[in-house]
PyMOL CGO cylinders between C-alpha atoms (Angstrom):
from pymol import cmd
from pymol.cgo import CYLINDER

trace = [
    CYLINDER, 0.00, 0.00, 0.00, 1.43, 3.39, -0.98, 0.3, 1, 1, 1, 1, 1, 1,
    CYLINDER, 1.43, 3.39, -0.98, 2.02, 5.83, 1.85, 0.3, 1, 1, 1, 1, 1, 1,
    CYLINDER, 2.02, 5.83, 1.85, -0.10, 8.97, 1.83, 0.3, 1, 1, 1, 1, 1, 1,
    CYLINDER, -0.10, 8.97, 1.83, 1.95, 12.12, 1.96, 0.3, 1, 1, 1, 1, 1, 1,
    CYLINDER, 1.95, 12.12, 1.96, 0.63, 14.70, 4.41, 0.3, 1, 1, 1, 1, 1, 1,
    CYLINDER, 0.63, 14.70, 4.41, 0.56, 18.23, 3.04, 0.3, 1, 1, 1, 1, 1, 1,
    CYLINDER, 0.56, 18.23, 3.04, 1.13, 20.79, 5.77, 0.3, 1, 1, 1, 1, 1, 1,
    CYLINDER, 1.13, 20.79, 5.77, -1.20, 23.80, 5.90, 0.3, 1, 1, 1, 1, 1, 1,
    CYLINDER, -1.20, 23.80, 5.90, 0.60, 27.09, 5.34, 0.3, 1, 1, 1, 1, 1, 1,
    CYLINDER, 0.60, 27.09, 5.34, 2.44, 28.26, 8.46, 0.3, 1, 1, 1, 1, 1, 1,
    CYLINDER, 2.44, 28.26, 8.46, 2.49, 24.81, 10.06, 0.3, 1, 1, 1, 1, 1, 1,
    CYLINDER, 2.49, 24.81, 10.06, 6.12, 24.12, 9.17, 0.3, 1, 1, 1, 1, 1, 1,
    CYLINDER, 6.12, 24.12, 9.17, 7.19, 27.26, 11.03, 0.3, 1, 1, 1, 1, 1, 1,
    CYLINDER, 7.19, 27.26, 11.03, 5.35, 26.05, 14.14, 0.3, 1, 1, 1, 1, 1, 1,
    CYLINDER, 5.35, 26.05, 14.14, 6.93, 22.60, 13.90, 0.3, 1, 1, 1, 1, 1, 1,
    CYLINDER, 6.93, 22.60, 13.90, 10.44, 24.01, 13.50, 0.3, 1, 1, 1, 1, 1, 1,
    CYLINDER, 10.44, 24.01, 13.50, 10.00, 26.28, 16.51, 0.3, 1, 1, 1, 1, 1, 1,
    CYLINDER, 10.00, 26.28, 16.51, 8.78, 23.32, 18.55, 0.3, 1, 1, 1, 1, 1, 1,
    CYLINDER, 8.78, 23.32, 18.55, 11.67, 21.11, 17.41, 0.3, 1, 1, 1, 1, 1, 1,
    CYLINDER, 11.67, 21.11, 17.41, 14.15, 23.72, 18.62, 0.3, 1, 1, 1, 1, 1, 1,
    CYLINDER, 14.15, 23.72, 18.62, 12.72, 23.94, 22.16, 0.3, 1, 1, 1, 1, 1, 1,
    CYLINDER, 12.72, 23.94, 22.16, 15.01, 21.22, 23.50, 0.3, 1, 1, 1, 1, 1, 1,
    CYLINDER, 15.01, 21.22, 23.50, 18.32, 22.02, 21.81, 0.3, 1, 1, 1, 1, 1, 1,
    CYLINDER, 18.32, 22.02, 21.81, 20.09, 23.77, 18.95, 0.3, 1, 1, 1, 1, 1, 1,
    CYLINDER, 20.09, 23.77, 18.95, 20.04, 21.74, 15.75, 0.3, 1, 1, 1, 1, 1, 1,
    CYLINDER, 20.04, 21.74, 15.75, 21.20, 21.96, 12.16, 0.3, 1, 1, 1, 1, 1, 1,
    CYLINDER, 21.20, 21.96, 12.16, 18.66, 21.74, 9.34, 0.3, 1, 1, 1, 1, 1, 1,
    CYLINDER, 18.66, 21.74, 9.34, 19.07, 18.05, 8.61, 0.3, 1, 1, 1, 1, 1, 1,
    CYLINDER, 19.07, 18.05, 8.61, 18.61, 17.20, 12.31, 0.3, 1, 1, 1, 1, 1, 1,
    CYLINDER, 18.61, 17.20, 12.31, 15.43, 19.30, 12.46, 0.3, 1, 1, 1, 1, 1, 1,
    CYLINDER, 15.43, 19.30, 12.46, 14.05, 17.41, 9.47, 0.3, 1, 1, 1, 1, 1, 1,
    CYLINDER, 14.05, 17.41, 9.47, 14.99, 14.06, 11.02, 0.3, 1, 1, 1, 1, 1, 1,
    CYLINDER, 14.99, 14.06, 11.02, 13.46, 15.01, 14.39, 0.3, 1, 1, 1, 1, 1, 1,
    CYLINDER, 13.46, 15.01, 14.39, 10.15, 15.99, 12.78, 0.3, 1, 1, 1, 1, 1, 1,
    CYLINDER, 10.15, 15.99, 12.78, 10.08, 12.77, 10.78, 0.3, 1, 1, 1, 1, 1, 1,
    CYLINDER, 10.08, 12.77, 10.78, 10.88, 10.66, 13.84, 0.3, 1, 1, 1, 1, 1, 1,
    CYLINDER, 10.88, 10.66, 13.84, 8.43, 12.34, 16.23, 0.3, 1, 1, 1, 1, 1, 1,
    CYLINDER, 8.43, 12.34, 16.23, 5.64, 12.19, 13.62, 0.3, 1, 1, 1, 1, 1, 1,
    CYLINDER, 5.64, 12.19, 13.62, 6.25, 8.44, 13.24, 0.3, 1, 1, 1, 1, 1, 1,
    CYLINDER, 6.25, 8.44, 13.24, 7.46, 8.96, 9.68, 0.3, 1, 1, 1, 1, 1, 1,
    CYLINDER, 7.46, 8.96, 9.68, 4.27, 10.81, 8.63, 0.3, 1, 1, 1, 1, 1, 1,
    CYLINDER, 4.27, 10.81, 8.63, 6.08, 14.11, 8.03, 0.3, 1, 1, 1, 1, 1, 1,
    CYLINDER, 6.08, 14.11, 8.03, 8.98, 14.26, 5.62, 0.3, 1, 1, 1, 1, 1, 1,
    CYLINDER, 8.98, 14.26, 5.62, 10.15, 17.84, 5.27, 0.3, 1, 1, 1, 1, 1, 1,
    CYLINDER, 10.15, 17.84, 5.27, 12.02, 18.44, 2.04, 0.3, 1, 1, 1, 1, 1, 1,
    CYLINDER, 12.02, 18.44, 2.04, 15.07, 20.71, 1.91, 0.3, 1, 1, 1, 1, 1, 1,
    CYLINDER, 15.07, 20.71, 1.91, 13.27, 22.94, -0.57, 0.3, 1, 1, 1, 1, 1, 1,
    CYLINDER, 13.27, 22.94, -0.57, 10.71, 23.75, 2.13, 0.3, 1, 1, 1, 1, 1, 1,
    CYLINDER, 10.71, 23.75, 2.13, 12.89, 23.52, 5.23, 0.3, 1, 1, 1, 1, 1, 1,
    CYLINDER, 12.89, 23.52, 5.23, 15.67, 25.96, 4.42, 0.3, 1, 1, 1, 1, 1, 1,
    CYLINDER, 15.67, 25.96, 4.42, 13.44, 28.81, 3.18, 0.3, 1, 1, 1, 1, 1, 1,
    CYLINDER, 13.44, 28.81, 3.18, 11.41, 28.37, 6.39, 0.3, 1, 1, 1, 1, 1, 1,
    CYLINDER, 11.41, 28.37, 6.39, 14.57, 28.50, 8.52, 0.3, 1, 1, 1, 1, 1, 1,
    CYLINDER, 14.57, 28.50, 8.52, 15.71, 31.68, 6.77, 0.3, 1, 1, 1, 1, 1, 1,
    CYLINDER, 15.71, 31.68, 6.77, 12.25, 33.23, 7.19, 0.3, 1, 1, 1, 1, 1, 1,
    CYLINDER, 12.25, 33.23, 7.19, 12.23, 32.43, 10.92, 0.3, 1, 1, 1, 1, 1, 1,
    CYLINDER, 12.23, 32.43, 10.92, 15.74, 33.85, 11.26, 0.3, 1, 1, 1, 1, 1, 1,
    CYLINDER, 15.74, 33.85, 11.26, 14.70, 37.10, 9.53, 0.3, 1, 1, 1, 1, 1, 1,
    CYLINDER, 14.70, 37.10, 9.53, 11.75, 37.39, 11.92, 0.3, 1, 1, 1, 1, 1, 1,
    CYLINDER, 11.75, 37.39, 11.92, 14.08, 37.03, 14.88, 0.3, 1, 1, 1, 1, 1, 1,
    CYLINDER, 14.08, 37.03, 14.88, 12.42, 33.84, 16.12, 0.3, 1, 1, 1, 1, 1, 1,
    CYLINDER, 12.42, 33.84, 16.12, 15.58, 31.76, 15.70, 0.3, 1, 1, 1, 1, 1, 1,
    CYLINDER, 15.58, 31.76, 15.70, 19.27, 32.61, 15.47, 0.3, 1, 1, 1, 1, 1, 1,
    CYLINDER, 19.27, 32.61, 15.47, 22.01, 30.71, 13.69, 0.3, 1, 1, 1, 1, 1, 1,
    CYLINDER, 22.01, 30.71, 13.69, 25.66, 29.93, 14.32, 0.3, 1, 1, 1, 1, 1, 1,
    CYLINDER, 25.66, 29.93, 14.32, 28.22, 27.75, 12.58, 0.3, 1, 1, 1, 1, 1, 1,
    CYLINDER, 28.22, 27.75, 12.58, 29.61, 24.69, 14.38, 0.3, 1, 1, 1, 1, 1, 1,
    CYLINDER, 29.61, 24.69, 14.38, 30.95, 21.22, 13.69, 0.3, 1, 1, 1, 1, 1, 1,
    CYLINDER, 30.95, 21.22, 13.69, 28.26, 18.55, 13.37, 0.3, 1, 1, 1, 1, 1, 1,
    CYLINDER, 28.26, 18.55, 13.37, 28.30, 15.05, 14.84, 0.3, 1, 1, 1, 1, 1, 1,
    CYLINDER, 28.30, 15.05, 14.84, 29.78, 13.72, 11.58, 0.3, 1, 1, 1, 1, 1, 1,
    CYLINDER, 29.78, 13.72, 11.58, 32.60, 16.28, 11.76, 0.3, 1, 1, 1, 1, 1, 1,
    CYLINDER, 32.60, 16.28, 11.76, 31.25, 18.65, 9.10, 0.3, 1, 1, 1, 1, 1, 1,
    CYLINDER, 31.25, 18.65, 9.10, 30.64, 22.36, 9.32, 0.3, 1, 1, 1, 1, 1, 1,
    CYLINDER, 30.64, 22.36, 9.32, 26.91, 23.02, 9.78, 0.3, 1, 1, 1, 1, 1, 1,
    CYLINDER, 26.91, 23.02, 9.78, 24.65, 25.94, 10.56, 0.3, 1, 1, 1, 1, 1, 1,
    CYLINDER, 24.65, 25.94, 10.56, 22.92, 25.36, 13.90, 0.3, 1, 1, 1, 1, 1, 1,
    CYLINDER, 22.92, 25.36, 13.90, 19.66, 27.07, 14.80, 0.3, 1, 1, 1, 1, 1, 1,
    CYLINDER, 19.66, 27.07, 14.80, 18.55, 28.13, 18.27, 0.3, 1, 1, 1, 1, 1, 1,
    CYLINDER, 18.55, 28.13, 18.27, 15.17, 29.36, 19.46, 0.3, 1, 1, 1, 1, 1, 1,
    CYLINDER, 15.17, 29.36, 19.46, 15.23, 32.99, 20.67, 0.3, 1, 1, 1, 1, 1, 1,
    CYLINDER, 15.23, 32.99, 20.67, 13.14, 34.46, 23.48, 0.3, 1, 1, 1, 1, 1, 1,
    CYLINDER, 13.14, 34.46, 23.48, 10.96, 36.08, 20.83, 0.3, 1, 1, 1, 1, 1, 1,
    CYLINDER, 10.96, 36.08, 20.83, 10.67, 32.68, 19.15, 0.3, 1, 1, 1, 1, 1, 1,
    CYLINDER, 10.67, 32.68, 19.15, 9.55, 31.06, 22.41, 0.3, 1, 1, 1, 1, 1, 1,
    CYLINDER, 9.55, 31.06, 22.41, 6.81, 33.66, 22.76, 0.3, 1, 1, 1, 1, 1, 1,
    CYLINDER, 6.81, 33.66, 22.76, 5.76, 33.14, 19.14, 0.3, 1, 1, 1, 1, 1, 1,
    CYLINDER, 5.76, 33.14, 19.14, 5.68, 29.37, 19.67, 0.3, 1, 1, 1, 1, 1, 1,
    CYLINDER, 5.68, 29.37, 19.67, 3.19, 29.88, 22.52, 0.3, 1, 1, 1, 1, 1, 1,
    CYLINDER, 3.19, 29.88, 22.52, 1.01, 32.14, 20.35, 0.3, 1, 1, 1, 1, 1, 1,
    CYLINDER, 1.01, 32.14, 20.35, 1.10, 29.76, 17.37, 0.3, 1, 1, 1, 1, 1, 1,
    CYLINDER, 1.10, 29.76, 17.37, 0.49, 26.67, 19.51, 0.3, 1, 1, 1, 1, 1, 1,
    CYLINDER, 0.49, 26.67, 19.51, -2.61, 28.25, 21.06, 0.3, 1, 1, 1, 1, 1, 1,
    CYLINDER, -2.61, 28.25, 21.06, -3.90, 29.31, 17.64, 0.3, 1, 1, 1, 1, 1, 1,
    CYLINDER, -3.90, 29.31, 17.64, -3.24, 25.85, 16.16, 0.3, 1, 1, 1, 1, 1, 1,
    CYLINDER, -3.24, 25.85, 16.16, -5.09, 24.10, 19.00, 0.3, 1, 1, 1, 1, 1, 1,
    CYLINDER, -5.09, 24.10, 19.00, -8.08, 26.45, 18.64, 0.3, 1, 1, 1, 1, 1, 1,
    CYLINDER, -8.08, 26.45, 18.64, -8.18, 25.81, 14.88, 0.3, 1, 1, 1, 1, 1, 1,
    CYLINDER, -8.18, 25.81, 14.88, -7.86, 22.03, 15.31, 0.3, 1, 1, 1, 1, 1, 1,
    CYLINDER, -7.86, 22.03, 15.31, -10.65, 22.05, 17.88, 0.3, 1, 1, 1, 1, 1, 1,
    CYLINDER, -10.65, 22.05, 17.88, -12.94, 24.12, 15.63, 0.3, 1, 1, 1, 1, 1, 1,
    CYLINDER, -12.94, 24.12, 15.63, -12.29, 21.85, 12.64, 0.3, 1, 1, 1, 1, 1, 1,
    CYLINDER, -12.29, 21.85, 12.64, -12.90, 18.82, 14.85, 0.3, 1, 1, 1, 1, 1, 1,
    CYLINDER, -12.90, 18.82, 14.85, -16.28, 20.22, 15.91, 0.3, 1, 1, 1, 1, 1, 1,
    CYLINDER, -16.28, 20.22, 15.91, -17.29, 20.75, 12.29, 0.3, 1, 1, 1, 1, 1, 1,
    CYLINDER, -17.29, 20.75, 12.29, -16.17, 17.25, 11.27, 0.3, 1, 1, 1, 1, 1, 1,
    CYLINDER, -16.17, 17.25, 11.27, -18.09, 15.73, 14.19, 0.3, 1, 1, 1, 1, 1, 1,
    CYLINDER, -18.09, 15.73, 14.19, -21.38, 17.38, 13.20, 0.3, 1, 1, 1, 1, 1, 1,
    CYLINDER, -21.38, 17.38, 13.20, -24.29, 14.97, 13.00, 0.3, 1, 1, 1, 1, 1, 1,
]
cmd.load_cgo(trace, "trace")
């Protein structure tokens, strides 16, 4: 049986990246792997979506970047959640949960 690819609603990737960075700084590939792992392989974020999102979040001041050596001894850009990013994560999480609840109510209509 072919796996169904989940298309993320606009803005959702930003929320997921912010959440992934709450525990530790990570480079782009690690963020992608974390999202895939935590979603039980349901989410596979492509580089063509991930890196523009990371740059957008950096421009907004929600994450900051620094260069470091990765676990496989390569130079990589690591991203860290900023205080402003933590506040935005709270706002976006609340909004997402309200939206999911409202959609759930509509889908559960008799």
